[in-house]
C-alpha positions in Angstrom: 30.8 -17.0 -7.8 32.0 -18.4 -11.1 29.4 -20.4 -11.6 28.4 -23.2 -14.9 24.5 -23.8 -15.5 23.0 -26.2 -17.2 19.9 -26.2 -19.1 18.3 -29.6 -20.5 14.5 -30.0 -21.9 12.8 -26.5 -23.1 14.3 -24.8 -20.6 17.4 -25.5 -22.5 15.1 -24.6 -26.0 14.2 -21.9 -24.2 16.8 -20.4 -22.9 18.9 -20.8 -26.7 22.0 -22.5 -24.7 22.5 -25.5 -23.1 25.3 -23.9 -20.6 27.2 -21.3 -20.0 29.7 -19.7 -16.9 27.9 -16.8 -15.0 28.7 -14.7 -12.2 26.8 -14.7 -9.5 25.3 -11.5 -8.7 26.2 -10.4 -4.4 23.0 -11.6 -2.3 22.3 -14.6 -5.1 22.8 -17.0 -1.8 20.4 -20.1 -3.4 19.2 -21.6 -5.9 15.9 -19.7 -5.6 17.2 -15.9 -6.5 19.2 -17.9 -9.1 16.6 -18.5 -11.3 14.1 -15.1 -10.3 17.5 -13.7 -11.3 17.8 -15.9 -14.5 14.2 -14.8 -15.3 15.4 -10.5 -14.7 17.3 -10.7 -16.5 16.5 -11.5 -20.6 13.4 -12.5 -22.3 14.2 -15.4 -22.2 14.5 -16.7 -18.8 11.6 -15.0 -18.0 10.0 -17.5 -21.3 12.8 -20.3 -19.2 11.4 -19.5 -15.4 7.8 -18.3 -16.6 6.7 -21.3 -13.5 10.5 -21.8 -11.3 8.0 -24.4 -9.4 8.9 -26.8 -12.6 11.8 -26.2 -12.6 13.8 -29.3 -11.0 18.5 -28.9 -9.6 20.8 -30.4 -10.0 24.1 -29.0 -7.4 27.1 -30.7 -8.9 24.9 -34.3 -9.7 23.0 -34.3 -6.2 19.7 -33.3 -6.8 18.0 -30.4 -4.7 15.4 -28.1 -4.4 15.0 -24.3 -5.3 16.3 -23.7 -2.0 19.5 -25.1 -1.2 21.7 -22.5 -1.1 24.9 -22.4 -4.0 28.1 -22.3 -1.5 30.9 -24.2 -2.9 28.1 -25.1 -5.9 30.3 -25.7 -9.3 27.8 -26.9 -11.5 23.9 -25.8 -11.8 22.0 -27.9 -13.8 18.2 -26.6 -14.6 15.4 -28.9 -15.5 11.9 -29.8 -16.3 9.8 -32.6 -14.5 11.8 -35.6 -16.0 8.1 -38.3 -17.9 9.1 -41.5 -18.5 7.3 -44.2 -20.6 
């Protein structure tokens, strides 16, 4: 399944890119499994997702959690918690 992953803030910096298109492996069916796959894929992913509980997720513009299914998703955005001031 071809999926666009968009990274924001320090996640983008650690991944070294703002966006990538990936073919998600069979068995990666939810966001948590996607983050685990990205973590295991290379050193950048391991650094960016060392604390997966801190990652926020939007699928096709809708805020969801790590348990959200990927079925039918076109874009997954991964970013740190947003704070204001």
